[in-house]
N, C-alpha and C positions, 0 to 999 in steps of 0.2 A: 503492498501499499503506499502510496506517495505522500510523504509527510508535508508537501506543501499543499495539497488539498487536504485540509484539516478535517472539513466536513464530512468528506469520505474516508478519511481513515478512522472516524469513529462509525461510520454507517449509520444514519439517521433511517434508512429504511429498513434495518432488520429488524427493530424492535416491534415483535410481532406478539401481543398481549394476548391473543386469542389461542395460543400453542397449547396451555393446559386444558383447555376445553373444546378443542378443533373437532373431536369424534363425537362430542356429545349431542346426538339429535335423535329425535323418535322417527321410527318407518313408518310408512302408510300401507307397504305392502312387503312382506316378507316372503322371498323365494328362494328356492335351492340355487346356488351358486352355479354357473355352467362349468362343464367339465375341466379339470383342473389344466389349465394352458400349458403347453411347452414353452420354454424359454427360447425364440429364435433368435439367433445369432448372439448368443451369450455364454461364454465358458462355463465349464463344469464347475462344482464347488472345489474340486481336488486343485483346480489351477489357479485358485486364487492366492496372492500372495500371505505368507503368515502375519504380516505387521496389518492387513486388511482385515483377514479373519479375526485377528486381537480384537480389532476396532467394532467390527460388526457384532462380536460377542458381548464385550464393554458396552457399546453405547445404545444398542438396539436391543440387546438380550434376545438374537435369534442366532440360529445356525446359518452356516453360508448358503445351505440348499434354500432354507426358508428366504433369505435375504433375495437370493435368484428369483424365487417362483414370485415372491411379491411385485419385485421390479417389472418381472414380465407382465404379471395381471395389470399392472399400472399403466402399461403401453397399449394393452388391449383394451383397457377402458378409455382410453385416451383416444383411439381409433375410432369406438365405437360411440363416443359423446360429441366427436366432430360430426360423423355421418348426422347421428339425432338432431343436433342442432340446426344443420344445413336444412333437415326436412322437416323439423318443427320449431322455428327461431321464437317463435312467441310462447313456446310452452317450455322450453328447456331451461332450466334454472341452477345448472352446475353438476360437478360429477367429482367423487372423491372414493378412496379406500378408507373403509372403515378401520378402528383399532383392531378389529379381528383379521383385518385382510381383505374383507368382502368388498367389491365393487358396489357402487351406490350410485344412482343418477336421480337428481333433483329435478322435479315437473312441477309446473302449477295447475294442473288438470287430473281429474282422475283418469280420465281415456287416454291421456299420455303416459299415467303411471302403469296402465295395463299394457299397453305397448311393450314399455322396457321391462316389465314385468316376466312378460310372455318370452322376451330375450334371454332372459335367466339372470337379471339384475334387480338387487334391492332398489326400493324406490323412496324417494321422501318427498314430501306434497310441500311446496315451498309458496309462498304469498308473491313474491317478486321474480321476474324473469331475470337470466343472466344478461339479457339487453338492455333491461331499465336500471338494474345495478351499475352496469358498468357506463350507462349515459350518467349515472348520479355520479360517478368517479370523474368523469370530464367535467362535469360543471364545479364539482369541489376542486379539483385542481386549477380552474380557471379562477376561481375565488383566490385560490392560495397564491396564485400568480401576480394578484392586485395588492396583495399585503405588504407593507414596508419590509425591508430585510430583516430588521431587528424584530421584528414578530414571527416572521414566517420562518425563520431560524428555529424557533420554538417546536415547529412542527417535525417530527421526525419521520413519519411515513403516512401514506393511505393504502389500506390494503382491501381486496374484495374478498368477503367472506361468505361464500357461498353456503355453507353449512348453516349461518343463522341469518341468511338473507339480509346480509348489512354489511356498511363500509366501516372498518375500524381505523381511526384516527389516534395515531399515537403522537403524543404532546409531551414535552420535556417536562418534568417534576419542577417546574421553576414558577415564580410569581408571574411572568409574561406569559407561559403557558397554561396557569390558571384564570387568567385574565382573559383568555381567548373566546371570543363571541363567534359562534357557528353562524353560518346563513340560514334563515327560516325555510330556502327555499330548497334545501337539499335534506331530504328526508331518511331515515334509517341509517343514521351514522352515530357509531357507538365512539366514545372517547376513553383512550387509557392514556394512565401518565407511567413514563418510563424515565430512566436516567438520561440526565442532559447528554450533549452528544461529546462533549470533552474537547479534545484538541489535538495538535499534532502528536504522534507516537515516536518515541527513540525506538529506531530498530539496529539490529545487528544481524550480519549472516548466519544461519543456522545450518543444521543439516536438512536434507531433503533436495528438491528441486528449486535450487535459489539461483536467481541472477540478480546482477546490481547496475545501475545504468545511472549516469548524469548529464547534464546539457551541453556539456564539452566532454574534450578526453578528461579521464581520471587523472593525469599528471597535471591537468591545470583547475581540478576542481579540490576545494576544501573536505574534509571526511564529513562533515554537515551537508556538503552538498550531494552527498551518494545516495542514491534511494535503494529499497532492497523489494524485489517483487520475487513471485514464484510463476514459472514456466505452466503452462496450459496444455493444450492439446496440439501435438503434432498435424500437419497436415502438407498436402502437396495441391498445388494449382497446375492446370492444363500445362503450364511449360515445364513444367518438371521442379519449380522451386522450392524448396523444404522450407516449411514456414512453421512457425508456432502461434498459436492464439492465446493472449493474456489480456491483460486488463488495460482500459485505454488511459486510465488515471496514472498509470505507470509510466508513461511515456512523458520525460521531463519536458520534452518540447512540444507537448500538446498544443494544436492549433497556431503554431508557430509556421513560419514560411519555409524551415526546414526542419521535419519531424523526425529525420532521420538519426536519433541519439544510439550509439552504441550499446549493446548489452554485453554483460560480461561475467565469468565465472569468478565468483570473488577469491583472491589470493588473500587469506586473514592476516597473515604476516606482513603483505606488501600490496595494500589496496592498490596504489597506482602502476602497479604491473600485474594486474589480474587479466585472466586470458580472455579477449574479444571473442563472441560466440556468433555475432550478427548484429543485425540493426533493425529498430523499427522501420517500416516501410508505410505503415498508416495506422491511426488511432481515432476513435471515437468516444467523445462523452456527452451525453446529450442528443440534442439536434433532433430532426425529424421522426428518427426511429428511437430515440431514447435508450439507446444502447451504450455501454460501457465495454469497450473491447481493443485489442491492438492485435495487429499483424508482426510479427519479427520473422525476418528474413535471415535463416541459419547459414553461416558462412561454411565453406569448403572444411575447414577445420573440425567444425561442429558435427557434419555429416559422415565426414573419415571416422569419427570417433564414437560414431553410432546413436547422436543425439535425436535424429529425425525418425527414429522407429515408433510403432504404434501403442507406446506405451507411457503409463503414469508412475511416478517414482514416488515412494513413500521413505520411512525411514530406514535406515541400513542398506540402502541400495536395492531394496526390494522394488519390484515393478508388477503392474496392474496391465495387461493386454487389453486396450479398446477394441471393441467389435463393432460399434456401431453408434448412432444417435437416440436420443428420447426426447420425449416431451414432459415438461414438470406437469405432475398430478398430484393432487391434494392428497397427503397421506401416504404416497410411495416413499419406500426407503433409498437414504442416498448416505453416499460418502464423498468426502472431500480430501483432497491433498495440497499440501501447502509446506512452504519451506519452514515456517515455524512451528506448527501443530501436527504435522505429519498426517496421518491419515486420522480422521475423526467421522463419524456417522452420525445421522439422523432422520427425519423426517419432513417432506415438503409438508409447510404449514400453512402455505398460500402459494397459489400458481400465477398470481398476478398483484406485484405491489409496485408503487410508485413513490418516489422521493425526491425533493429537491436538495442537490448538492450543490456546493458553492466552491469555486476555485480560488486560488491563492488571490486572484484579481478582485474577488467579490462578487463574480459573475454567477448568476443561478442556472444549473442545468437539471432539467428532468430526467430523471433514469427510471427504467422500468425492468424489471425481473420477477424473481421469484424468491420466496423466502422458505429457508430450512431451519431446523433446530441443530443442525453441527455446529459444534464450536470451533470458530475461525477466530486467529490471532492477527496482530498486526505484522505484516511483512508476508501475509498469504493470498493479498491480493493476485489475481491474474490466475490462481492453482485452478486444477480441473475438479470439477463437481459430476459423479457419476451416479446413476442408479444401475444395480446391476455391474454389468461389464459394459453398460452404454453409456456414452458421454452425454452429458445433462446440462451442463453451462462451466462458466468459468466465475469464480468468487471476484464480487465488487466489493464488500466490504463486512463489517461485524458488528454486533453491538460489544464484542468482547475485546475490540482491538489494542485496548490499553491493558488487559491484562497480562500479567507475566506468564501464566500458563491456564490450561483448560479446567483444571480443578479449581483453581481460586475463580474464575470465570464461573463455574457452575454454581459456587457458593453465592457469590456477589450479586448473582442475576437471579436466583431461582425466586423471590419475591416477584420479579417481573416477567415471570414466564420462561425464565430461562435464557440460554444462550440462542443466537440466531443469526445466519448466516443469508446476504443478499447475493443470489444467483443471477447471471445474464443466460438465457437460454441460448445453447448452441447452435440450434437451426435456424434462429432468427440471426445469430451472428455470421453464418455462414453464408445466410442469403443476402445480407446486406453488403458483404464483402465482394461477393462475386458481382453484384449490381452496381457497383460504385466502381470496381475495378478499371471498367474502360478499356480492356482488352490488355491492361498491363499486369503487373504481378498482383495475384490473388484470383484471377480470371479462371473462372471452372473450378475453385477450390473445393478439396473435399478431406474429410479426416483420413489419416492413416490408420488402416484397419489390416493392414498387412505389411510385413516386415520388408523394409527397402533392401534389396540385393546388393546394392551398391553398386 
């Protein structure tokens, strides 16, 4: 996480207050779930790295097989929900996995519930459609954008809570936050109090998939000017360029004329002489797509060292092979890799979250993604988030960014619903990279799911 983006470093968007109650919802119709799905495109449990298996057991209280099965169920639900919504946009009201792992489809009519139930899904009768909730989200964000900076900074995030048919507005537990007056035209808004966003975070290189960067050469930069982030997913474009997708706010030259800052493998004993691994070729923070991502072009030295393989690195050099991509689904199990906290796991607690981030220059940026309960620390930005062995997104930030470790973060944030991470969906990132590449680097980009033979 780039220390100059103070609001991003503390991640206003990741403070999701309904994590503790996210699966408490009455069912209108209960039917037997459809036959146990296979896990297409996923590795078997035996092929998961030991550090990830440990994190799954510790954080999710699941076996590796259960983790993979539930991840596959989430993707089947995502495909069904998309089709159901396209056919019945006025009655679709959301979809999620319950705490028992069973898929639930929310609807606004009994007739629609009967259709989903006949297809083998549990159903939940909701008072508001997904379209109506999302329209309310647009209006609420428009109102937030009209607020003075000193007031809007007290708003941590806005999330769509389909389970309870409401928007959840996370507000800093400060005098300004307490005094916030919501617009009366926006209904179904729940306000929760959460810790204030804090400020810049001191970082140091640690184990895992780490890189450091600076606006200019490391030899011309003081130690305070060096930023630490995490590599995300390795990719390749139609021209064969070896690329890595990380966080946009990690680029120290974001929105400058020359965004091509170099990235390095940190030499802890001699930072100025760290090994150059590549450079940023593009970065996005906010804008029309409201994404936070960067594209790093790996140099020949990195490729020769095997850095462009379809793997995510955890602690002690263990790796997880990526086999495809996935969509965020509320209730789906996820695990993330990052240079500070290595492998940690949790569940998707909101599949749509929006927040206002502020750059060092004080410019407001709207960022859209999903929230999970996985613990993420300062320096984990850009790291990979997976569901099963499928790429789900990259880390944009966390409400635990200034914690020294996840144990302390879990204790300190327990009263606020626990740790939470803001992720940027990988499929949205890939689509935006390809659309904006203009035939250059990134055109036809795809995640690596097969080893590069070299």
